N, C-alpha and C positions, 0 to 999 in steps of 0.2 A: 713626288709629294701627293699628287692626286691619287695615285695607285695605293699609297700607304693609308691615306684617309679612307678610301673605299674598303680596303681590307679591314681597317679598324671597325668600320660600321658593320661589316659582315659578321665580324666576331661578336660585337655587342648586340646585334639585332635580336637573337633568340632571347637573351635575358631581358631586353626591353619589352619584347612581346609578352613574356611571362608576367613582368611587372604590370603592364597595362591590363592583362587579363585578370590579375589579382585585384587590381584597383576597381575594375568594372564589377567584379564579383562582390566585393565588399560594399560598393555603392548600391548594389541591388537589395541590400538588407535595409529596409526602410521602416520608419515608425508607422506609416500608414498601413503597410502590409501586416505588421504585427498586430495593430489594432483590429484590422479586418478579421484576422484569424481568431483572435480572442473573442471578438463580437459574435462570431458564428458559434463557437463552442460553448460560450458562457451565456448564451441567450436563454431566456425563460423557457422557450420551446424545447430546449434540451433537458429540462427538468433535473439538472444536477448530475447527469451522466452516471447514474448508479451502475454498479456491476452485479448482475446483468440487467439490461433494460433496452427497450427499442431505441431510446435516445442515445445510449452508448453506441449501439450499432450504427446510428446515423452519423455520430462523430467519427467512428472508424472509417465509414464510407467517405466522409468529407476529407479526411487526411489522405485516404487512398486516391481520391480524385485529384488532390494537389500533387501527390507523387507522380500520378499518371501525366498530369499537365507538364510537370517539370521534366519528365523523361526518364525517371528512375525505372529500373527493372523490378518486376514483382519479386518478393522475397519469401512468399509462403510456400509450403510443400506442394500445394495443388496448382502452382503456377499463377496464383492471384496475389494481390497485395494483402489479403486478409487471412491471418492465421487464427484459427479458432481452437480454444482449449476447453476441455470438458468440465462441467460443474454439475452438482446435484442439488436440486431443490427439495427440501424436506418440510413437511407440514405436520406440526404437532397440535393435538387437541386434548385437553386435560379436563377431567371431571373429578371433583373430590366431594364426597358426602360423608357426614359424620353423624352417627346416631348416639343417643345418650347425652345430648347437649341441649335439650329443651328447644329443639328447632334451630339452634344456632349453626350457621355454616360459614366457612372461611371466604366464600366469594372468590374474588380474583387475587386474594393474598397468598396464593400458592402457585408457583411456576415450576415447570419441569426444565431442568438443565441438561440432563443426559438420559440415555436409554431410548429404546424404541417404543412400539406399542405394547401395552401390557394391561392386565387386570390384577388387582390385589385387594384383599379384604381381610379384616381381623382386628384384634385389639392393638393398642399402641404400646410400644416399649420406649420409655424415656431414658436416655443416656445423658448423664451429667458428669462434671468433674473437670479439673484443670491439670491433672497429672499427665504423665507421659507413658501411655501403655506400650509395653514392649512386645505384646502378642495380640492377635485378633481378639476382639470381643465377640464371642459366639452368640449371635442373635438370628439364627437361621430362620428363613421364611417368615420374618417378622417385619412389620411396619415400624420403623425406628425414627424417633424424634430426638435430634441431638441439639442440646442447648449450647450454642457456640458463640465465641467472642470475635467481633470484627476488629481487624487490626489496621484498618486504614485503606489498603489496597486489596485486601483479601482477609481470610480468616487469620487470627493470631496463630503463632506456631503451635502452642499446645492444643488449640482447638482443631487445627488441621491434622495434628497427629491423632487426636481422638476420632475425628471423622474417618481418617484412613484406617484405623483399627476397626471401626464399626463396619466399613465397607468390606474389609477382609473377612468379616464374620458371616458372609453369605446372607444378608438380609434380602427381603423381596423389594423393599423400598427404603431409602434414607431421606428423611426430611430434615433439612438444616434450618434451625431457627436462630436468627442473629439480628443484631441491631443495625440494620442497613440504613445508610443515609438515603434521602430522596433521590440523590444522583445515581447511586448504585442500584437502588431498587428500580428506577426507571430504566437503567441499562439492562437489568435482568428480565424485567417484565414486558418490555415493549415488543418483543418478538413472540410472546406467548400467544398461542392460537393463530399465529401467522406463519407464513413460509419463511424458512431460513435456508440460505444457500451456502454450500461448502465446495471447495475445490476438489475436482476428481470425479470419477464415475463410481456410483454406488449401486450395486445390484441387490443388496440386502439392507434391511433396517438395522439400526444399532442393537447390539446384544448385551451391552454393558448394563450393570445393575442401575435402575433408575435412581437419580438424585433429584430431589425437589428442594426449593428454597421457600421460606416464608419469613415474614417479619417476626421479630421476637415478641412484639406487642400482641400480634395475632396469636402466637403460641401461648403467651401468658393468659390471654383472655380465655383460650380453650382450656388450659390447665386449671385455671381458677374454678372452673365448673366441677372439677373433681378434687378440689382442695389440694393442689400440688403446686409447689413453688420451685421452678427450675433454678439451678445454681451452677456457677462455674467453679466453685470452690471444692476442695477435697479430692480424694482419689476417684478415678473413674468408676462409676457404678451405674447399674440399670435396674429398672423396675417396670413390671407390666401394669398398665392402667386398664384394668378390666372394665371400668365403667364407660370406656369410649370404644366405639367400633367404627373403623374406617372402611369405606368402599371407594376405591380409586380406579378409574379407567382412563387409559391414554391410548390414542391412536397415533401412528406415524406412517406417513406415506411419502414416497420419493418419486421424483420424475427428473429425467435428464434435461439439463440446460447447457448452454455454452456461452463463451464471451470472446471478444475479438482482440487481437493485436494487429497493428498495421505495419507492414515491412516493405521498405523500398531500398534498392541497392544501386549504387553508382560504381561502375567498374573502374579500377585504377588504370593509369596510363603506362605504368612500367611493366614490361613483360614478366619480370620476376616478382616484384613487390605487390603486384595486383592480387596475388594469392594470399595476401595478408589483409586483414580487415579492421577498421576502426568503427565502433558502434557509437552513434549519437542517440541517446535514449531520453524519453520523457513519458510520464503517464498521462493519459488523456481522460481517465475516469475521475469522478468525484463522489460525493456521498449522497446524492439524490435529494429527495424532498424531506424536510423536517416534519416531525409529528406535530409540532406546535408552531403556529405562525408567530412572527415578530413584526408588529405593525402591519399586519395583513400579508406579509411575505413569508412563504414557507419553502421557497426554492433555494437550495444551496448552489449558487451558480459556479463557484470555483474558478473565478476569473484569474486570480493569482495562482491558485492551487487546483489544477495545474494547466489551465489553458495557456498561461504565459510560457511555460516550458515547452508545451507541444507546439505553440507558434514558433518558438525558437528553432526547433529542429526542422520545421517546414522551411523557414527562411534560410537556414544554413544549407539545407539540401538544394534549394534553388540557386544559391550563390555558387556552390561547388559544381553544380551541373552546367553553369555558364562558362566555366574555365576551359580553355583550349591551349595547351594540353591540360588535362585535369590532374588531380592529385595522384601521386604515384601508387599509393596503396588504395585498395577499394574501401568503400564506405557503406555502412548499413545504417539507415535511418529508421528508428524503431519507436513507434508509439504503442505503449502497452496499456492494458486495463487491469483492474483488480488490485492496484497498488494500495488503495484505501482499505482493502479487505485482508491484506497480508502479502502484498507483492506477488499476487497470483500470476499475472501475465508475464512478468519478467522471469519468474521461477520456471514457468513452462517453456519460455523461449530459450533460456539458458540450457534446458534439457533437450530442446528440439530446435537448435539454431539452423539458420539458412545454410551455414557452412560449418565444418567441424570447429568445435570450440577452441581447439589448439591453434586455429588460424586467426582468431580474434585477438588482437594485440593490445587493445585499450577500449574502455567504455567511458565516454564523457556524458554524464547524466545531468539533466536540468529539471529542477523541481522547485517552482516558486522563485521568480526573478523580477517581479514587478512592484515590489513594495519596499518599505523601510528606507535605508540610506539611499541618497541620490548617486553617490560616487563610490560605493563599496559593494562588493559581492563576496560571500564566503565560499571558499573552495575546499570542501571537506575531503580529507584523504590526502592532502598535499604531502604530508610527512611520510607516507607509506611507500611511495614509489618516486622514480625520477620525473614523473609527470609534474610534480610540484616545482622542481627546478626549471623544467621546460616552460611552465606557465609563468614563473617569475621572469624569465628571460624574455619571453614573448611580450609580456605586459610592459616591461621596461622599454621595449622597442616601439611601443605604440602609445606614447604619452598623449596623443590627440584624443584617445578614448576617455581619458580622465577617469579610469576605473581601477580602484585598488582591489586586488584579489587577495584576501586575507585567510589565515588559518582558521580552523574551527574554534569558535569562542564559547561553544556550549557543550563541552565533552560530556558533561553530566546528563545531557538529554539523549545521548547515544544516537544522534542523527545518522551517523555512519551506517548504522544497521537498519535504518528506517525508510530507505528509498531504493529504487530499482537497481542502482549500481551494485548493491550488495549481492544481488543474484549472480552478477558476473565476478565479483571479488571472490565469492565462494568457489568459483570454478578456476581461480588462479589468474584472472584477467586484471591487470592494473586499472585502477579507476580514479576518476575525479568527479565530484558532485558539486555543481553550482547551485547555491541556495541562499536566499536573502533572509531566512529566518521566519518564524511565525509572527503573528500580529493579532490585534484585537478582533479581527474578522476571520481568523483561521477557523475553518470548519463551521462557518456561520453564514447566515443568509445575506450578510452585507459584504461578502467577498465579490464585489461587482466590478465591472470593467471601468466604471468612472473613477475607481480608486487605484487603478493600475497606472504606474508611471511607464508608459510605452517608450518614451525617449530614453530612459535609463535602460530598459530591456533591450532596446536596439543596440546600445553600446556593448552590452554584455554579449549579445549574439555575435557581434563583430569580434570581440575578444575570443569567443569560442571558435569562431571561424579561423582566426589566425593560429590559435593553439592547435586545432585539428589539422590544419594544413602543415604546420611544422612537424607534427607526429607522422602525418601521411608521407612526407617527403624525406624524413630522416633515414639515413642508411641503417641505423640501429633501431630496433623496436624497444618500447618502454620496458623498464625493469623494476621489480620490487626492490625495496630496501630491506635490510635485515629486520628493521622494526615492523615491516609489513608482513 
């Protein structure tokens, strides 16, 4: 009998040890740690972690220091934790002078939207109408003013067709005059005469025909001086306004910049499955400093968006690194930047991954998990792969978390396409996106740590841990569904 009991203990011991290791790992995910990580990244000294900025670089170094402390392997090409990707900073300066207007000038009510440095002078050609031109409107080497109608999020369809026809007619400059709201005018004008950053390396200035915007009221004031009333009605037509002469000068200079991703790798414990990888991703950047202060505060701290998600992957990384044996598949912990500018960092990483993209079997992305419901998190993309079924099963196995992981309830917002998981989905990698939705402080100066529910975030990270462990140890890798 004693021999049989001893044999039973010997058989059970490995699974007991694994269970103990998993429990210890989960218990290492604490509210205090999550609060500490968010507090560092969302502090005023980080000035909103804009891409690019010195403060974003400090954030990347902080995440790297945590990966180093945890014991993850560096995952960047140069053997470090920091992968940098190229950006180009361009600076435009625009000067517009008009003669024949009794000294009247447009001031700052003209902004340049495209094109590089140029000089243009000459009379104005006014293009009006609401028809649908089927061929280019030939206005070569002319400064053209198009009276256009604003359609809410952009030019109305007929006006856009009119502008396209004018641009195809080889003008030297196109000035679009439209009834922009203050919101859109602020969007267009805030970067004028300031640097603007784009992704990639640029060795030449833009060569496309310059397009300028002005308010319709400004154009009407100008045209009133030559007794012309712009109209959106009738067939497209144009006329030269010989009483006005424009002199426009624009300069455009570029300089190289770069921005960071932080990458740490935990090698899997299985001799075969360790060559497959699961990515846990989050963006560490935010939108920087606001141009206008609210109650004396101009720093967009981004505590929920997305210091909360970045804290989640740090905590998950530490939990997985504690396990002995560790997860069978390898894991990549990825903090990217430039998400707020168009998912720059994840796009670069998916093109330049630490391992061949074919070896990445899943991406679990976390973006904003500290606000709204206490016991609910949205898992966007559940319906597109069997990751959704795995999540449902894992969630049911852990009722102690009291966390409902629900389907996307805002399909009209297209959130599936708006965070870093999508860079992996485009490469064929099954994805899930943990997201608590936006709120009144989204992209505002009041997204502060005091409003983050770190207790809720802790339970979400534990759910992510259990889900990722299930994926890591499953004999089968995740699969897309037909709908995906």
